[in-house]
C-alpha positions as CSV (number, residue, x, y, z in Angstrom):
1,M,17.3,20.1,61.4
2,G,13.7,18.6,61.0
3,E,12.5,21.8,59.4
4,G,15.4,21.9,56.9
5,T,14.6,18.3,55.9
6,A,10.9,19.0,55.6
7,E,11.7,22.0,53.4
8,A,14.1,20.0,51.2
9,R,11.4,17.3,50.9
10,R,8.8,19.9,49.9
11,R,11.2,21.3,47.2
12,E,11.9,17.8,45.9
13,V,8.2,17.0,45.7
14,E,7.5,20.4,44.0
15,L,10.3,19.7,41.4
16,T,9.0,16.2,40.8
17,R,5.4,17.6,40.3
18,E,6.8,20.2,37.8
19,A,8.7,17.5,35.9
20,L,5.6,15.3,35.8
21,A,3.5,18.2,34.6
22,E,6.1,18.9,31.8
23,D,6.1,15.2,30.8
24,V,2.3,15.1,30.7
25,E,2.2,18.3,28.6
26,R,4.9,16.9,26.2
27,F,2.9,13.6,25.9
28,A,-0.3,15.5,25.2
29,R,1.4,17.6,22.5
30,K,2.7,14.5,20.9
31,V,-0.7,12.7,21.0
32,R,-2.3,15.9,19.5
33,A,0.3,16.0,16.7
34,E,-0.3,12.3,15.9
35,L,-4.0,12.7,15.7
36,D,-3.8,15.9,13.6
37,W,-4.5,14.3,10.2
38,K,-4.1,17.5,8.3
39,A,-0.6,18.1,9.6
40,R,0.3,14.5,8.9
41,L,-1.1,14.8,5.4
42,R,1.0,18.0,4.8
43,R,4.1,16.2,6.2
44,D,3.6,12.8,4.5
45,G,1.6,13.9,1.4
46,P,4.5,14.0,-1.0
47,Q,5.5,10.5,0.0
48,I,2.0,9.2,-0.4
49,V,1.7,10.9,-3.8
50,A,5.0,9.5,-4.9
51,L,4.0,5.9,-3.9
52,A,0.6,6.2,-5.6
53,G,2.3,7.6,-8.8
54,A,4.7,4.7,-8.8
55,I,1.9,2.2,-8.5
56,T,-0.1,3.9,-11.2
57,L,3.0,4.0,-13.5
58,V,3.6,0.3,-13.1
59,I,0.0,-0.6,-13.8
60,V,-0.2,1.7,-16.8
61,A,3.1,0.4,-18.2
62,G,1.8,-3.1,-17.8
63,L,-1.4,-2.3,-19.6
64,V,0.4,-0.5,-22.5
65,L,2.9,-3.4,-22.9
66,R,0.0,-5.9,-22.9
67,H,-1.8,-3.9,-25.5
68,R,1.2,-3.6,-27.8
69,M,2.0,-7.3,-27.5
70,R,-1.6,-8.2,-28.2
71,S,-1.7,-6.0,-31.3
72,D,1.1,-8.0,-32.7
73,G,-1.5,-10.8,-33.1
74,G,-1.3,-14.5,-33.6
75,E,0.0,-17.1,-31.2
76,K,2.5,-14.7,-29.6
77,A,-0.4,-12.8,-28.0
78,D,-1.8,-16.0,-26.4
79,E,1.6,-17.0,-25.0
80,F,2.2,-13.5,-23.7
81,D,-1.2,-13.3,-22.0
82,G,-0.5,-16.5,-20.1
83,A,2.8,-15.1,-18.9
84,T,1.2,-11.7,-18.2
85,V,-1.0,-12.9,-15.4
86,E,1.8,-14.7,-13.7
87,D,4.2,-11.8,-14.1
88,L,1.5,-9.4,-12.9
89,A,0.9,-11.4,-9.9
90,R,4.7,-11.7,-9.1
91,E,5.1,-7.9,-9.7
92,L,2.2,-7.1,-7.5
93,K,3.5,-9.4,-4.7
94,A,6.9,-7.8,-5.0
95,L,5.5,-4.3,-4.9
96,R,3.4,-5.1,-1.9
97,E,6.3,-6.7,0.0
98,D,8.5,-3.7,-0.9
99,L,5.9,-1.3,0.4
100,E,5.4,-3.3,3.6
101,K,9.1,-3.4,4.1
102,R,9.6,0.3,3.6
103,M,6.6,1.6,5.5
104,G,4.8,-1.1,7.5
105,G,7.7,-2.4,9.6
106,S,9.2,1.0,10.3
107,G,6.6,1.9,12.8
108,G,5.4,4.7,10.5
109,G,2.3,6.7,11.1
110,I,-1.3,5.6,10.5
111,L,-1.5,7.3,7.1
112,Q,1.5,5.3,5.9
113,K,0.0,2.1,7.2
114,V,-3.3,3.0,5.5
115,A,-1.5,3.8,2.2
116,V,0.3,0.4,2.4
117,A,-2.9,-1.4,3.1
118,A,-4.7,0.4,0.3
119,A,-2.0,-0.2,-2.2
120,G,-2.0,-4.0,-1.2
121,S,-5.8,-4.1,-1.6
122,A,-5.6,-2.3,-4.9
123,A,-2.9,-4.7,-6.1
124,T,-4.9,-7.7,-5.1
125,A,-8.1,-6.4,-6.7
126,G,-6.2,-5.6,-9.9
127,G,-4.7,-9.1,-10.0
128,K,-8.2,-10.6,-9.5
129,V,-9.7,-8.5,-12.3
130,A,-6.9,-9.3,-14.7
131,A,-7.2,-13.1,-14.0
132,G,-11.0,-12.9,-14.3
133,R,-10.7,-11.2,-17.7
134,L,-8.2,-13.7,-18.9
135,L,-10.4,-16.6,-17.8
136,D,-13.5,-15.0,-19.4
137,R,-11.5,-14.6,-22.7
138,V,-10.3,-18.2,-22.6
139,E,-13.8,-19.4,-22.0
140,A,-15.1,-17.3,-24.8
141,E,-12.4,-18.7,-27.1
142,R,-13.3,-22.3,-26.1
143,K,-17.0,-21.7,-26.8
144,E,-16.1,-20.1,-30.2
145,A,-13.9,-23.1,-31.0
146,A,-16.7,-25.5,-30.0
147,L,-19.2,-23.6,-32.3
148,V,-16.7,-23.6,-35.2
149,G,-16.0,-27.4,-34.6
150,S,-19.7,-28.2,-34.5
151,A,-20.5,-26.1,-37.6
152,A,-17.7,-27.8,-39.5
153,S,-19.1,-31.3,-38.7
């Protein structure tokens, strides 16, 4: 009876060893698949391109709308520009929150998280550039008004 128990114990240990080897091999394959950036890019590439296209479309549409409203001239353009920076900031914030909600919290892959971070950084940088240009233009208009006022005196 002792030999039968020992043999059963050896079989159990061997089966456990085989199961662990399979688990380790499966885990190694999973890690290799996660680290294979080319495969992830092939898999997630269309989604990344779609997000980049949507962001580009929103920015281009905003710039075209701004240009058309500016070309109308007069006081309307000044009123619109004041609202544009605020609207742009709101839109960029909403876009960033949407991206983070869709991709950041879902435990997505590293490329998705990098895309969200890049889109957020680009949105922040675009907002800063737009605000800087608006402030530069307002400052130039003030200087011009001061020059006209001093020349009229």
